[in-house]
C-alpha positions in Angstrom: 31.2 -33.7 -27.1 28.2 -34.6 -29.7 24.7 -33.2 -29.4 21.7 -35.5 -29.2 18.2 -34.9 -29.0 16.6 -36.2 -25.7 14.1 -38.6 -25.3 10.6 -37.2 -24.4 10.7 -38.7 -21.0 13.9 -37.1 -19.9 12.6 -33.9 -21.4 9.4 -34.0 -19.5 11.3 -34.3 -16.4 13.4 -31.3 -16.8 10.6 -29.5 -17.9 8.8 -30.6 -14.7 12.0 -29.5 -12.9 11.6 -26.1 -13.9 7.9 -25.5 -13.1 7.4 -28.4 -10.0 10.2 -27.5 -7.1 8.3 -28.5 -4.3 4.6 -29.6 -3.3 4.1 -26.0 -3.1 4.6 -25.7 -6.9 1.9 -28.4 -7.6 -0.7 -26.7 -5.2 -0.2 -23.5 -7.2 -0.4 -24.7 -10.7 -3.5 -26.6 -9.9 -5.2 -23.8 -8.0 -4.4 -21.5 -10.9 -6.3 -23.8 -13.1 -9.2 -24.0 -11.0 -9.5 -20.1 -10.9 -9.2 -19.9 -14.5 -12.0 -22.2 -15.0 -13.9 -19.7 -12.8 -14.0 -21.7 -10.0 -16.5 -20.3 -7.0 -14.9 -22.9 -4.6 -11.6 -24.5 -4.2 -10.9 -27.5 -1.5 -7.4 -28.0 -1.2 -6.0 -31.3 0.9 -2.8 -32.2 1.7 -1.2 -35.2 3.4 2.5 -35.6 4.7 3.2 -31.9 3.7 1.9 -32.7 0.0 4.4 -35.9 -0.1 1.6 -38.3 0.3 -1.3 -36.5 -1.4 -2.4 -33.3 -3.1 -6.0 -33.3 -3.5 -7.4 -30.0 -5.5 -11.5 -30.0 -6.1 -13.1 -27.1 -7.8 -16.6 -26.5 -9.3 -15.5 -24.9 -12.2 -16.1 -25.5 -15.8 -14.5 -29.0 -15.8 -13.3 -30.5 -19.2 -14.5 -33.2 -21.7 -12.8 -36.4 -22.2 -11.0 -35.0 -25.2 -9.8 -31.9 -23.4 -8.8 -34.3 -20.2 -6.5 -36.2 -22.5 -5.2 -33.3 -24.3 -4.1 -31.6 -20.8 -1.6 -34.3 -20.2 0.1 -33.2 -23.6 3.1 -30.6 -23.3 2.0 -27.4 -24.7 -1.5 -28.2 -24.9 -3.3 -25.2 -23.3 -6.7 -23.3 -23.5 -5.6 -19.9 -22.9 -3.0 -19.3 -25.6 -3.9 -19.4 -29.2 -1.1 -17.6 -30.7 2.0 -15.4 -30.5 -0.2 -12.2 -30.0 -1.9 -13.7 -27.1 1.6 -13.8 -25.2 1.6 -10.3 -24.9 -2.0 -9.7 -23.4 -2.4 -12.4 -20.9 -5.4 -12.5 -18.7 -5.4 -15.7 -17.0 -3.2 -17.1 -14.3 -1.8 -20.1 -15.9 -1.1 -20.1 -19.6 2.0 -22.3 -20.8 0.4 -25.7 -21.2 3.3 -27.5 -18.9 1.4 -27.5 -15.2 -0.6 -30.6 -15.8 2.0 -32.5 -17.9 4.7 -31.7 -15.7 2.8 -32.6 -12.3 1.8 -35.8 -14.2 5.8 -36.7 -15.0 6.5 -36.9 -11.8 3.8 -38.4 -9.9 0.7 -40.6 -9.8 -2.2 -38.7 -11.0 -5.8 -39.0 -10.6 -8.2 -36.8 -12.8 -12.1 -36.9 -12.3 -13.7 -34.0 -14.4 -17.1 -33.3 -16.0 -18.8 -30.4 -17.9 -22.3 -29.2 -17.6 -23.2 -30.1 -20.9 -22.3 -33.7 -20.4 -24.4 -36.2 -18.2 -21.3 -38.3 -17.3 -17.9 -37.2 -16.3 -14.6 -38.8 -16.9 -12.1 -40.4 -14.8 -8.3 -40.5 -15.8 -5.4 -42.1 -14.1 -1.7 -41.6 -15.3 1.8 -43.1 -13.9 5.0 -40.9 -14.7 2.9 -39.0 -17.4 1.6 -42.1 -19.1 -2.2 -42.8 -19.0 -3.2 -45.9 -17.5 -6.9 -45.7 -17.0 -9.7 -43.7 -18.8 -13.3 -44.2 -18.1 -16.7 -42.7 -17.5 -17.7 -41.6 -14.1 -20.8 -40.1 -12.3 -19.3 -36.6 -10.7 -20.8 -33.3 -10.3 -19.4 -30.5 -12.8 -15.9 -28.9 -12.0 -12.5 -30.8 -11.7 -10.6 -32.9 -8.8 -6.8 -33.5 -9.3 -5.1 -36.2 -7.0 -1.3 -36.1 -6.9 0.4 -38.8 -4.7 3.6 -40.0 -4.6 4.9 -36.8 -5.9 8.8 -37.0 -7.0 8.7 -41.0 -6.9 10.7 -41.3 -9.9 13.1 -38.3 -9.6 14.4 -39.1 -6.1 17.0 -36.4 -6.3 14.1 -33.7 -6.1 12.3 -35.8 -2.9 15.8 -35.5 -1.0 15.9 -32.0 -1.2 12.2 -31.4 0.3 12.5 -29.9 4.0 10.8 -30.6 6.9 7.1 -31.0 7.0 6.5 -28.0 8.9 8.5 -26.3 6.3 6.6 -27.4 3.2 3.3 -27.2 4.7 4.3 -23.4 5.5 4.9 -22.8 1.6 1.6 -24.6 1.0 0.1 -22.3 3.2 1.5 -19.2 1.7 0.5 -20.2 -1.9 -2.9 -20.4 -0.9 -3.0 -17.1 1.2 -1.8 -15.0 -2.0 -4.8 -16.8 -3.8 -7.0 -15.6 -0.9 -5.8 -12.1 -1.5 -6.0 -12.0 -5.2 -9.4 -13.9 -5.4 -11.3 -12.8 -2.1 -14.6 -13.6 -3.7 -13.6 -17.5 -4.5 -14.2 -19.6 -1.3 -11.0 -21.6 -0.1 -10.1 -24.3 2.2 -6.9 -25.6 2.9 -6.6 -28.8 4.9 -3.7 -30.7 6.5 -3.9 -34.2 7.7 -7.6 -33.4 8.5 -7.0 -30.1 10.1 -8.2 -26.6 8.8 -5.1 -24.3 7.9 -7.1 -22.0 6.2 -11.2 -21.5 5.9 -12.4 -18.9 3.9 -16.1 -18.6 2.8 -15.4 -16.5 -0.2 -16.6 -12.8 0.5 -15.6 -9.8 -2.2 -14.1 -8.0 1.1 -10.2 -8.0 0.9 -10.5 -7.6 4.6 -12.3 -10.8 5.1 -9.4 -12.6 3.4 -6.7 -10.9 5.7 -8.9 -12.2 8.7 -8.8 -15.8 7.5 -5.0 -15.6 6.8 -3.2 -13.5 9.0 -6.0 -12.9 11.8 -8.5 -10.6 13.2 -5.9 -8.2 15.3 -3.8 -7.5 12.1 -6.5 -7.0 9.8 -8.4 -4.5 12.3 -5.0 -2.5 12.0 -4.8 -2.1 8.1 -6.1 0.9 6.4 -7.6 1.0 2.8 -5.4 1.6 0.0 -7.0 3.1 -3.4 -5.5 5.1 -6.1 -5.7 5.5 -10.1 -3.1 7.2 -12.0 -1.4 7.4 -15.6 -3.6 4.3 -16.4 -2.4 1.9 -13.3 -4.7 1.6 -10.2 -3.6 0.1 -6.9 -5.7 -1.2 -4.3 -5.4 -3.3 -1.0 -4.4 -2.8 2.7 -1.5 -1.9 4.3 -0.8 -1.7 8.3 -1.1 1.6 10.0 2.1 3.5 11.8 1.3 1.5 15.3 1.5 -2.0 13.9 4.8 -3.6 12.3 6.3 -6.8 11.9 9.7 -8.2 12.8 10.1 -9.4 8.7 8.8 -8.7 5.6 6.8 -12.0 5.2 3.5 -10.2 5.7 3.6 -8.3 2.5 1.9 -9.5 -0.7 2.0 -7.7 -4.1 0.1 -8.4 -7.1 -0.1 -7.4 -10.9 -3.3 -8.2 -12.5 -4.3 -10.5 -9.8 -0.6 -12.6 -10.4 1.4 -12.8 -7.2 4.8 -11.4 -8.3 8.2 -10.9 -6.5 9.2 -7.1 -7.7 12.0 -5.3 -5.6 10.9 -2.0 -7.4 7.3 -2.1 -5.9 8.7 -3.5 -2.7 11.0 -0.5 -2.1 8.1 1.8 -3.0 6.1 0.2 -0.3 8.6 0.5 2.3 9.8 4.1 0.8 6.1 5.2 2.1 6.9 4.2 5.4 10.2 5.8 6.0 10.5 7.8 8.9 7.1 6.4 10.1 8.2 2.8 11.2 11.2 1.9 14.0 14.4 0.7 12.2 14.4 -3.1 11.5 10.4 -3.1 11.5 8.5 -3.6 8.6 4.8 -2.9 7.3 2.1 -5.4 6.4 0.5 -4.9 3.1 -1.6 -6.6 0.4 -1.3 -4.4 -3.0 -3.0 -5.1 -6.0 -1.7 -3.2 -9.1 -4.2 -3.5 -12.3 -2.4 -2.5 -15.4 -3.1 -3.1 -18.9 -2.1 -6.7 -19.7 -0.4 -5.5 -22.8 2.0 -3.4 -20.7 3.3 -6.3 -18.8 5.5 -9.2 -19.4 4.5 -12.2 -17.3 6.6 -14.8 -19.4 10.1 -13.8 -17.9 10.4 -16.8 -15.3 9.5 -20.4 -15.5 7.1 -20.1 -12.3 5.7 -16.5 -13.6 6.8 -15.2 -10.1 8.4 -12.2 -11.8 6.8 -9.8 -14.3 8.4 -7.1 -16.2 6.4 -4.0 -16.4 6.6 -1.6 -19.3 6.0 1.6 -17.1 7.9 0.6 -14.1 9.0 3.8 -12.8 5.3 5.1 -13.0 3.9 2.0 -11.2 6.7 2.8 -8.5 5.3 6.4 -7.9 1.5 5.0 -8.3 2.2 2.7 -5.2 4.3 5.1 -3.5 1.8 7.8 -3.5 -1.2 5.7 -2.6 0.4 4.2 0.5 1.4 7.5 1.6 -1.7 9.1 1.0 -3.3 5.7 2.9 -0.9 6.5 5.6 -1.7 10.2 6.0 -5.6 9.3 6.3 -4.7 6.7 9.1 -2.5 9.3 10.9 -4.9 12.3 10.7 -4.8 13.6 14.4 -7.4 13.9 16.6 -7.5 17.3 18.7 -4.2 17.6 20.8 -3.7 19.1 24.1 -0.6 21.2 23.6 -0.9 22.4 27.4 0.1 19.1 28.9 3.8 19.9 29.0 5.3 23.5 28.7 7.8 24.0 26.2 11.5 23.8 26.7 13.9 21.8 28.8 12.1 22.3 32.2 8.9 20.9 30.3 10.6 18.1 29.1 12.2 17.3 32.4 8.9 17.3 33.9 7.8 14.7 31.6 10.8 12.8 31.5 12.5 12.7 34.6 15.3 10.5 33.7 16.5 12.2 30.7 18.2 14.8 33.3 21.7 14.5 34.0 22.6 12.2 36.6 23.3 14.2 39.9 20.8 17.0 38.9 17.7 17.5 40.7 14.4 17.0 39.2 13.7 20.7 39.1 17.0 21.9 38.0 16.5 21.5 34.3 19.6 21.1 32.3 21.6 23.9 33.4 22.3 21.6 36.6 25.7 19.7 37.3 26.8 16.8 35.4 28.7 15.1 38.0 27.8 11.8 39.1 27.6 10.2 42.4 30.7 8.0 43.0 29.1 4.5 42.1 31.4 2.3 39.7 30.3 -0.3 37.7 32.5 -3.9 37.9 35.6 -3.4 35.6 35.4 -5.3 32.3 37.9 -6.2 29.6 38.5 -3.5 26.9 39.9 -4.7 23.1 43.1 -3.1 24.2 43.4 -5.8 27.2 43.0 -2.9 29.9 40.6 -2.8 32.4 38.1 0.3 33.1 36.1 1.3 36.0 32.7 3.0 34.4 30.2 5.4 36.0 27.5 6.7 34.2 27.5 10.3 33.7 24.4 11.2 31.8 21.7 9.8 29.5 22.0 11.2 26.3 18.7 11.4 24.3 17.5 8.5 26.0 19.6 6.2 23.4 23.0 6.7 24.8 24.6 5.9 28.3 27.6 8.4 28.7 30.0 6.8 30.9 33.1 8.0 32.8 36.4 5.9 32.3 40.1 6.5 33.1 40.9 6.3 29.4 38.1 9.1 28.7 34.5 9.0 27.7 32.4 6.0 26.6 29.3 6.1 24.5 26.9 2.8 25.0 24.3 2.3 23.0 21.4 1.2 25.5 19.4 -1.2 23.1 22.6 -3.0 21.7 23.9 -3.2 25.4 21.1 -5.0 26.4 20.6 -7.2 23.2 24.1 -8.4 24.0 22.8 -9.1 27.7 19.8 -11.0 26.9 21.4 -13.0 23.7 24.2 -14.6 26.2 21.5 -15.5 28.8 19.2 -16.9 26.5 22.0 -18.9 24.8 23.2 -20.3 28.1 19.7 -21.1 29.0 19.1 -22.8 25.9 22.3 -24.7 25.9 21.8 -26.1 29.5 18.1 -26.4 29.1 17.3 -24.9 32.4 15.6 -21.8 31.0 13.4 -20.3 33.4 10.1 -19.0 32.9 8.0 -16.3 34.3 4.3 -17.1 34.4 1.9 -14.4 32.9 -0.8 -13.4 35.5 -3.4 -13.6 32.8 -2.6 -16.0 29.3 -1.9 -13.9 26.3 -3.6 -15.0 23.1 -1.9 -14.8 19.8 -3.4 -15.7 16.6 -1.1 -16.4 13.9 -1.0 -17.2 10.1 -1.0 -20.9 8.9 2.8 -21.0 7.9 3.9 -19.4 11.2 1.5 -21.6 13.4 3.1 -24.4 11.6 6.5 -23.4 12.4 5.8 -22.4 16.1 4.2 -25.9 16.7 7.3 -27.5 14.9 9.5 -25.7 17.5 7.6 -25.9 20.6 9.8 -28.0 22.6 13.2 -26.0 21.8 11.2 -22.6 22.8 10.3 -24.5 26.0 13.8 -24.9 26.7 14.6 -21.1 26.8 11.1 -20.5 29.4 8.3 -20.3 26.6 5.0 -21.9 27.9 2.8 -22.4 25.0 -0.9 -24.0 24.6 -2.5 -24.5 21.5 -5.9 -22.7 21.5 -8.0 -23.7 18.6 -6.8 -23.1 14.7 -4.0 -21.2 14.5 -4.0 -19.4 18.1 -2.2 -20.2 21.0 -2.4 -19.2 24.6 1.1 -17.7 25.8 1.3 -18.6 29.5 4.8 -17.8 30.3 7.6 -16.3 28.9 11.7 -16.6 29.4 12.4 -15.0 32.8 15.1 -12.7 31.3 12.5 -11.2 29.0 9.9 -8.4 29.5 6.6 -9.9 29.9 4.3 -6.9 28.8 3.9 -7.6 25.2 4.0 -11.4 25.4 1.6 -11.9 22.4 3.8 -9.6 20.2 6.8 -11.4 21.4 5.3 -14.7 20.3 4.0 -13.3 16.9 7.8 -12.3 16.3 9.2 -15.5 17.0 6.8 -17.4 14.6 7.4 -15.1 12.0 11.2 -15.6 12.3 10.9 -19.2 12.5 8.5 -19.3 9.2 11.1 -17.3 7.5 14.1 -19.2 8.3 14.0 -21.9 5.4 16.8 -23.8 3.5 19.7 -25.9 4.1 21.6 -22.9 5.9 18.7 -21.8 8.0 18.3 -25.2 9.6 21.9 -24.5 11.1 21.3 -20.7 12.2 17.7 -21.2 13.2 18.8 -21.1 16.8 20.8 -18.0 16.4 18.0 -16.1 14.5 15.6 -16.9 17.4 17.7 -15.9 20.0 18.9 -12.6 18.3 15.0 -12.1 17.6 14.1 -12.8 21.7 16.6 -10.4 22.6 16.1 -7.5 19.9 12.7 -7.6 20.6 12.9 -7.6 24.6 15.8 -5.3 24.8 15.3 -1.3 26.1 14.7 0.9 22.9 16.2 4.0 22.0 13.8 6.7 23.6 13.2 4.7 26.9 13.9 6.6 29.9 16.5 5.2 32.3 17.0 6.0 36.0 20.7 6.2 37.3 20.3 2.6 38.9 19.2 1.1 35.9 21.8 2.4 33.9 24.6 1.3 36.5 22.8 -2.2 36.2 23.0 -2.1 32.8 26.9 -1.6 32.5 27.5 -4.1 35.3 25.2 -6.8 33.1 27.3 -5.6 29.9 30.5 -6.0 31.8 29.6 -9.5 32.6 29.2 -10.9 28.8 31.6 -12.5 26.6 31.4 -9.9 24.0 30.5 -6.4 25.3 31.7 -4.5 22.1 29.0 -5.8 19.5 25.4 -6.6 19.9 24.3 -10.1 18.2 23.5 -8.3 14.6 27.2 -7.3 14.8 27.0 -3.7 15.5 29.0 -1.5 17.8 27.8 -1.3 21.4 30.5 1.0 22.7 32.4 4.0 21.5 35.3 5.9 23.1 36.7 9.2 23.0 40.0 9.1 24.5 41.3 11.8 26.9 43.8 12.4 24.6 41.2 13.3 21.9 39.3 15.4 24.5 42.6 17.2 25.4 43.6 17.8 21.8 40.0 19.4 20.9 40.8 22.1 23.7 44.4 22.5 22.6 45.3 21.2 26.0 
């Protein structure tokens, strides 16, 4: 096979494909340019999730006519002058490929003006070729309008997702700029509707309010630490506020949003032992390092960086978050007389922790014999049927039950997860989901991406019993939840569902979104480890589990039941 040099048009499309993956990539590149031009206000408008139009307007320094024309040439940049500059990058964009890449696969219109000139420049390019160039009256700054994105690369256009998904990605991009530049006013509108509106305040918390809502912002504590030439500052959620996914975590290096497994691990390690399993903190962390100590040129979209002192950065982040949590958890005076030490005191506080059959004042010395109430038989993996009866509640996490085969240990959370999952699945398929109406509607404020995902799935949520009503920008009223779920924390339930829906993107996600939603609902509403259960509640739980199709594994695939056979028990006692 012979080697040929590609023509400019083909090379430009390949370069565009490396930089511009979806409409959100265009927004990222254009907003980066606006921020590098020292804009104090950036306005982003999209139509048809960016397919129809992306317009970014800023009040930055603008460009002369000559610079406007040069900006569409590959490798033309105002941010790098020589190889040495690549090792001390202080701007967001620097490669000189953003505008040429965008122009190569769209219809682009640029209107720009510098303060030193009376007239501005209007430039129109189609497929990267300039078709119009003229003087125009305009304010100082730049406006870039991108329409018909991917018009000449239909394969890329074909693989774009639904509008809600693409709009969600754009909202994510704008949210990151809010956090990295909270002093810049940033507005995002889709189809004329405000998704993000931030007036520009130097306080990071105000940016979190604009992006993630007031409730979350109020539960975040300041993080700040300088050590070894590195500085970490930001906000992190307190121990009482956690999420179902990691999509409320944003990490920045020198105000550039990055993906870093190492730094993400440091953040979550700081919460080890603080949060329940499967729950994640919310955090916005900005790491400042010497520009010469970080390589930002390791990925076409600049979303990954290489830190020369990665281990030091790990420990600084870990220490900073741990110290912030320690401040947030500083205890007030605690009354130690409310419960006497020992089993008797514990029993008085949690009567269901006693063995079944013991009186509420007997303590753990009481009998462990259970009343003769049997649950219905259910099929076990060996094909035999068992009759179960609860014996005791171990650590308010496991139900100890007796059967003819021996002793069964049942994980109460996973058991109810399985029960709820199958009931919800049946309701979904039959479209007969019943709703329990809340006495007082619950209000839940979401981020732009989560709100878009929830709006897109409102009808499917109705099928399982949710009653949701839009209530202003990114806010919903929860009037009803599925009848099988606990209604005490309806707002948190809807928030988790919205985050799960927003996180599930891509081809595979389309096929498994329903399953993931049902798993989230069942997990969020199931009884938790540590929840006290009465004897009657344990009996009911085993009865309900017996009626499920797969009583031995939870929807996540983990085991529900462990059996200790009579043979094994007798062998341990040498019988």
